[in-house]
N, C-alpha and C positions, 0 to 999 in steps of 0.2 A: 360286128360293126359297132364302134363307140357311140354314145349318146351324142357326142357333138356331129359326128358325121350324119347319124340319122336324121338330127335335128337340121342340118344343113340340106340334106336330100329332101326331107319334108317340105322346107321352105321353098326350095327351088321347085319342086313338082307342084306346090299348090299355088306359086306365085306370090305368096305373101313375103313381106321382107323380114329380115333377122331383127329380132328385138334385142337391143344392147342390153348388157347386164345392168346398167344403171336403171333402166325401166323394168326389166323383167323381175329384178328382185327389189323392187320397191316396197318399203314397209307398208302393209295392209291394214294392221292394228297396234294398239299400243305394246303390245307383246315384242313386236320387232322393233319399236321405237326404245325400249329398253338400253340398246347399246349407246351409252353415253349420255342420255337424257332422262336418268332416273328421278332427278328432283321434280322435273314438269310433270313426268307420268304420277309420281305420287300425290301430287297437288291436285291433279284433275280428277283422280281416282277418289279422293277423300271429298272433293266438291260434289261429285256426281252422286255420290252415297249419301251425302246429307241434303241434297237439292240445293246446294248453294252455287248455282250455276251464273256466271257473270254475263253481261250483256254485250261484252266487247273483249276480245283478246288482242294482244299485240306479240307477235313472234319475231324475235330478232336473233340474229347470228350471221357468221360468215358464210359466203357460198357453199352450197353443198351440204350443209349439215341437216336439212330435211324441213325447212320451214313450210314450203307449199304442201309438202306431202303430210305434215303434221296438221295443217290447215284442214286438208281432206278428211283425215282420221278424225279430226275433232268433229267436222260436219257431219260424218257418218255416225259418229257416237251421239250426236244431239238428236238425230233423226232415226236412231235405230228402233226397228219395229220386226218381231218375228210373230208366229202363231202364239208363242208362250209370254214374250216379252214386249211390252209396249211403254218404254220410257228412256231416258237417256241413261246410257250405261257405258262402262269401259270395256267390259267383257264382250269383245266383238268374235270371238272365236266362230260362231255360227253366223253365216251371211245372212243380212236382214233383207227386208224388201227393197230398200233403197241402196244399199251398200255398193252393188257393182255399177250402178249409175254414176254415184257419187265419186267412187275412185276413178272412173274413167272420164270425169269432167262433164257430163252430158245430163245432170240431172236438172229438171225444170226450175227447182226450188232452191238450187245451191248455184249462185251467179258468181262466176270468176271474173275478175276484171284486172287487167294489166295497168298499174298507174303510169308505167313508162310511156304508154301510147294513148292514155286517157287521162290528161293532168289537168283539163280545165273545169271551170264552174258548171258548164252544160253536163258534163258526164254525171257529177255528183247530183245536179238537180234531178236528172232523170232517176237516180236510186232515190232520192228523197220523195219523189212522186209515187214511186212503185212500192215503197215500204207500207203504204197503208192498205194494200191489199193483202190478204190472207195467203198462204200458201196453197198450192194446187192439191197436192197430195201428201207431202212430208209435214212433220209436225213443227218444224221451224222454217223460216226463209232466211237463208244463210248468205251473207255477201262476204266473199273472200277477195281482199284487195291486196294484189302482190306489188312490193316496191312502193309502196304507200308513201314513202317520203318525196317520192318525184310528184306529188300533187302539189298545185300552186296554192299560194297562200289564200286565195279567195275560194277556192275548192275546199280547203281545211275549214275555213270559217264557216262555209255553207253547211258542212257536215256536222260541226259541233252541236247543234241543238238536237238533231235527230240521234246523233251518238249517245247524248246524255239521256234522252228520254225516248228510247226507241220504244215501239209497239212490242207487245209482250211475245208476238210470234216472229220477231226478228232478232238475229244474232249477226254481229260483225267479227270477222277475223282478219287481221292485218299482219302483214309480212313484210319485213325491211332488213336490209343490210347495213343501213345508214340511221341507227336509232337517234343520233345526235340531230339529225334533220327533221326529226318529226317535232311539231310544235308541242310545249309541256301541256297546253290546253287539251290535247289530244290524248297524250300520254296519261293524263290524269283521269281519263273516264275508260281506261282499258285495264285489263288485268295483264301484267307483262310477264312474258316467260323469255328468258335468254338461253337459246339453244346453244350448248357449249360445243366447242371442237371436239371431235372424237379422237381419244387418245390413239397413238400409234399400235399400242398393244391391241386395243379393241378393233381397230382396222385390220391388223394382221389375222385375229380371230375370224373375222366377217370374210375376208378374202379366202381363207382357207376353207370355211364352209361353203362357199359358193363354188370354189374350185372343185371340191369334193362332189357337189351336186351336178356339177357340169361334166364331171369325168375328166378334169384337167390335171396333169401332173405338174405340180408347182413346188419349186424349191422353197424352203423357208426363208433363206437370205433374199431371194427375189421378191417375195411378198413384203420382206421388211423395208427394202428399197421402195417399192411402190407406195408404201404405208408412209414412209418419211416424205416422199415426194408430193403425197396428196395433202400434207399439212392439215389435216384434221377434217377434211371434206370426204364424205363417203362418196359423193358422186364422181368427184375428180379421181378417187382411187378407183372406183370401179371402171371408169373411162379409160384409164391407164392400164388397168389389169385386161380390159378388151383388146387394147392395143397390143399389149404383151403376147396374149393368146394368139393372135394373128401374126405377130412378128415371129414367134417361135413355132408357129404350124402346130398349135396345139398343146406346146410344151412351154411352160415358164421356167426359164433358166436365168441364174444369176447373170451370167456373162452376155446373154441376149438383152436382159433387162438394162444392165449397164450401159451397154452400147446404145440402146433405145433411147435412154434418158440423158445420154450424154456425161455420165457418172465416172468418177474415178474409183478405182477398188478402194473399199474403205481400208483393207490392210495397207495399201500404198499410201492412203493419208496418214495413217499412224506411223510409216516410216518417214513420210515427209515432216510431221510434227517432231519426230526424233530428231532430224537433221536441224531443225530451225533451233530446237532448244539447245542443242551442241554448239550451235553458232558455225556450223560447216556450211558455208555459202556454196561452195561447188557441189557438194553432195545434194543440198536442197535443189539447185536449179538442175542437176542431172535428174533428179527424180521427177521434177516438174515436167521436164522435157520428154521424159519417157510416158509420161501420163498423157501429156498433150498429143504426141505421135500416136498413142493408143485411141484418140477420140474424146479425150477428156476436154470439156469446155473450161477455159481458165477461170471464168467466174465461178464456176460450179465447184472447181477444186478449192478456190479460195473460201467459198461458203462452207465446203464440208470441212476444211480447216479450222473455221470458227466454231462450227459445231462440235467438233471434237475437242477445241479448247474450252468451250462452255461444258462439255461433259467431265472433262477432267476437272475443272474448277468446281463443278457440283458435287463430285464425288469426294471432296475434300471434306464437305460438310454433311452430304446425304449418301453415305456408303450403300444404302439399299437401292439406289437408282441404278446400281449396275444389273439389278434384275430384271430391266426393262427386255421384254421379249424382242424388241425391234432391234437390240444391239446385236452385233456378231461376237463370236466368242473372242476374237483378235481385240474388238474395241472394249470388251469388257475386261479383260486381262490387263492389256496395255494401259488402258485408262486408270485402272486401280494403281499401277505401278507409279506411273507420271503423277497421280495426286499425291502420293507419299513423298516424291523426291522434288517437285518444283514448286517453288514458292508462288504464293498467292499475287505477289507484286508482279512477277514475271508474267504470270497467266493474265493478269488484267492488262499489262502493256501489250500483250500480243493481240488480246481481244479489241482494245482501243484502236490499234493500228490496222488490225483487218477491217473493223468497222468504217473506217476511213478509206482502207485501200480498195474494198470491194465496189464501192459506186466509182471509184477512178478507174477502176479496170473497165466497168460497164461502158464508161462514157469515152474511153480510149479507142482510137482507130486501130491501134494494134494491142488487142487485148493481152496476146501472149507476154509481149514485152512489157506491158504494165504489169501484169501479174509476176513476172520474174523481179521487178524493182520492188514491188511490196515484199517478195519473200527475201530479197537482200536486205531490206531495211530490219526485217524481222529477225534474221539472223544475226546481223550486227548489234541489234539492240539487246540480243540475249546476253551479250558479255558485260553490257554496262550495269553498274549497281543502282539500285534504286535510289532515290533522292535521301531518304531517311536512312539508309545503309551508309551513303557517302558520308553523310553528317556525323553517323555515330563513328565510322571508322577514323575521320579526321579528328573528332573528340578524344578518341582513345589512344591516336598518334600523339596529339599534343599532351596529354596526360602522362604517357609513358616517357617523355623526354623531360619530364619535371617542369612542365610550363616553359621549356625553351624551345627555339627554332633548331632545327637540325642543320648539321654542318653541310656545305655544299658537297655534293658527291665527288666533285673533282678535287676538292681540297683546298680551291682557292677562291671560293666564293664568299668568305668571311674571315680573310686573313689565313693564318696557318692552321686551318681546320678547326679552330674556336667557334664556340656555339655563341649565337647573338641572343640577348635575353629577349624572350617573347613577351611582349606587352598587349593588353587587351583592351586597353583605355582608348577613348576617341582621340584624346590628345595625342597618344603615342602613336596611333594609326595614321594621325595626320602628318606627322612629322618624319615618319618612317617610310622607306619605300614599300609599294605594294607587293606582297609575296606572289609569285606566280607559280601555278602547278606544273610539275615536270613529270608527265606521264611515261611510264616505261612498258606499258602495255594495256590492253583493253580493261583490265581488272586492276590496274595499278592505283595505290594511295594517292592521295592529292599531298604533294610535299610543299610546305611553305619555304621558298628559297628567298632569301634577301638579295636585292638588286645592289650591285656596288655603288658606293657613294659617288656622287658627281664629282668630276675632277675639273680642274681649270685647264683650259685649252689655251695654251701661249700664257699671255697676259689678261686675256679676257675672263672675267668673272661672271659666272651664270647666277643671276639674280631671280628670284620669283618675281613674276608680274605683279604690280600694284592694283589692288582692287579699284574698280572704277568708282568714282565718287557720284552719288546721286544729284540730280538736277534739282529737286525738291527736298528738303529734310522734313522726314515723317516721324512723329514722336508720339503720336496718340491717335485713336480713331477720330477724334474732333478734326485732325489734320487732312485725314482722308475724306471726310465730308466736305469740308472747306475746299479741297482740291476737286472733289467731283461737283461741287457748285460751280467752281471758276471755270470747269471744262464743260459746264452745261449738260452733265450726265444726271439727270433727275431720277432716273430708275435705279442707278446703282447708289445714290445718295440715299434715297428712300430705304433699300435695302440694307444698308450698312447702319442706319440709324436705328432700324427696328429689330435686326436679328443679330448683330455682331456683339458679342461679349469679349473684350479684349482680355488676353491672358499674358502675352508678351510681345514687344514690339521692338525691333532693332532693325539697322538698315539691312535691306534684303530678306528679312523674315518677319513674318507675322503669325502668330499662333493665337487662336480665338477659340470661343466656344458658342456654337450657334443655338439659337433659341428654337423652340418647335415651331414648324411651319417655314422654315427656311429653306429656299429653292435648292435643290441639288447642285446646280451650276454655279452658286454664288462665289465660292472659293475660286474656281477656276477664271471667272470674270474678272473677280478682284485682283487676281495675279496678273492677268493679261493687263489690265487698266493701269496697275501701279507699275508695271515694266514699262509701259507706252509713257506715262506721266514723268516717271523719275529717271528713266534711261538706264536702270540697273534690273537684273534679274531678281524677282521676288518667289520665295518659297512660302505659300501661304498654306497651313495646315490647321486641323482640328485638334483640341487638346481636351484631356480627360478633366482638367481642372475646371472650377466652376467659372472663373475668370470675373470681371467687373461687369457692372450693370451695362445694358445698352444705353445709346443717347436717349432714347424715348424714355427708358426707365428711369434714367438719373433726372431727366427733365421733370418727369411726373413727381418723382420724390422731392425734388426741390421746390416744386409748386406747392405740394402739400405742406412743406415745412414754412413756407411764406404763409400759407392761410393759417396755419397753426399759430405763427407769432403775431398775425394781424388780430386773431381773436384775443391775444393777450394784451394788446394795445388798450389803454384806459378809454381814449376817444371812441375806438371802433366798438368797444364793449358797451359803452354808454349807448351809442347808437343802436346797437342790437337789441339792447334792453329797452329803449323808447319805443322802439318799432317792432312789435311782436310778430314773428314769422319772417323777419327779415334775414337773409343768410348771404355770407360771403360767397361771391360767383368767381372772381378772379383777383390777383394781386400783381400788378405791374410794377416795375422798378424803372423809373423814369430817367433816361440816359443823362449824364451831367452836360452842362452848357459848356461851349468851347471856351477858355480861359485866355487871357492875354499873358503873354510872357512876363513872369516873375510876379503875377498875381497869385495870392495864395488861394487854395481851393476851401470855400466854406464849409464849416462842419455840417450845416444841415444838408448840403447837398452830397455829402459822401456816403457810399454803400458800405454798410457793415460786412466785413469778410464772413461772418456767421449767418449772413441772409437776415438780419434784423430788419423790422419795418421801422423806417426813419422818416423824419419829415421831408416831404417832396414826393413818397411813393403814393401811386395812384391804387386806390381800392374800389373794386366795382361791388355793388350790393344787388 
C-alpha cells in the first residue's frame, strides 16, 4: 500500500480531514524559507546575532509567497525558548516551548488580526489599550496584522504613536500585498522586507521534493507547467499540484495537467509561432483550430504565444536563459534557433500586437474568432518591413538610380521609357505630381512613379485654385494683439503680449518662439482664433530661432530708454541734483493735439523717432 493510500485510509478511519499540501508543507523555520527569500533570511540572521531587533516589520509581496507564514516564523524566533537557549534566534531546528502554539495560531501572546475585517479605529484602539500589559508566558507580545493596507485612515493615525514608541515587550509584524496603499508615515517606522516571487526553477524543485515525500509519480514537464501557472506563488502552485494529483488519480502526467489547466501543448505553441513567422495564415489557423478542439483556451494560447515570443527575444541577448529547468527541450532548442533568425523588430511587433490582442480576445463574446483575427494580423504583419527598413530600402533605391526616378513599368508612364529627373527640394515637390507606391507583393519596394501631366479636356483649361484672401491683414504680433483687443479676447491678448516672440509672419503662417511659462495650448488657441478672425487657415508653429522680443519685453526696453534719456535732460538733471533722493518713476509721451487741415505741426509737440525726451513730455518723479 502506498503512502498516499495509507494516509487516505487513516484519514477516513479517524474521521480527520485531509490536509492540503499548501498547509501540510508550510515552512516551519527559516531553513524552509530559503527558497527564494535568501536576502530577508540573511538580514534577520545578522540582526538577531547582533541584537539589532526592530520594533516593527513590514512584509510585502504577491499572494502566496509566504507573508503570513514568515510572520509566524518571525514571531516564533522572537519568542524562542528551550532548556538550553533563552533568546531570540534564527536557528529553530529544535522546537521550543512556544513554537507549536505560535505556528498553529493559538498562542495567547501572539495576536493575529485580519485588517480586511477589522478596519476601524475601534479595533486599533483595543490594541493600543492592550500593549501596556506584559506578555503572559512569552518573551514578546507580538501583533501580526495581515492585509494592513485595508485599515482606515483613522486607524493608521491611531496606530502611529504606539508604533513609533512601543513598549519593550511589544513587536509588530505587518503583511500586505498593496504596499503603495500603506501610508509613508507607517512605512518609515517599520523594517521592510519585500518577499520576491519564487522562480519557476525553484518551484519545480519544491514540487519534486514534495511529490517524492508523498510517493507521487510526477513528470518533469507536468511540474514545469504547474510552476509556470503558479506565477511565483508557492501556495498557488501547491494547490494546483493537489488538484493535479486528484485529477490523475495519484499520478501527475503532462497530458492530464495540460487538460486540467486548459493549456496547449508547448511544442504546438512553437509550431504556431513558426507558422506566424512564415506568414502562413492557413497553417496558423489550422494549428489553432486543432489546439482549440483539443480543449485549449484561446486566451491561454495567445498568452503562451506571447511568452514564447518573449523567450525568443530574451535569448537573443541572454543565451544562458535557455538553461531554465522550467523549459521543455523543444522550447529550449527551437527558441534558440528562432533567436538567431528572427529580427528584433519583428519580435517586438508580434509582442505589441499580442499585448493588444489578448485583452481584445478576453472581452470578446466569441473568443475563438477573436483569437483567429489576432493570428491573421500577426501572420500578415510578418511580411511587412520595419519602418526603418522601408526607409533604408527607399534610400538605396533612389541612390541606385543616380538620383532619378525609375521609368514606368508599363513603359508609358513618363514618355518612351525616359527617366524623369528626381528633385528633392520643397519647391520641386510642390510643382511636380506626388509619386505613389506601386506594390507588387508584401515585401515589394516602394516605387516612386510620376503621375501623368494634367491634360486639357476639350477647350477647358484646368487652373489651380487661387488662395483665399484674408479678411484682416496681419503683419506683426502687434496686429494680432490689436485684433484680440477688438474681438474682446483679453486672455489671448495677454498671452500673446507676454509669451510670443515673433520669428516669421506671412499670410497663413506664423513661426514664433515661446518664452518660459507659456501654456501648452497657446499655439493651438492662436491658430483657431486667427482662422476665425481672418477667414483663412493658419499654421502656427514653434521655431528654434530666438526671434524678436515679446511686446512686454519691447515696451519695458523702450521705457528704460526713455528713463535713461530723461536723466540726460539738463532740466531733469538739475531737479535731481537739487532734490537729493529724488528718482524718475515714469516717463510718459503726451499724445499730440488734433491739428486743423493745413496747419503745420509745431516742432515742440513732435516726438523723436529715437524716443528722445522733447518739450511736452510728462516726467514723474
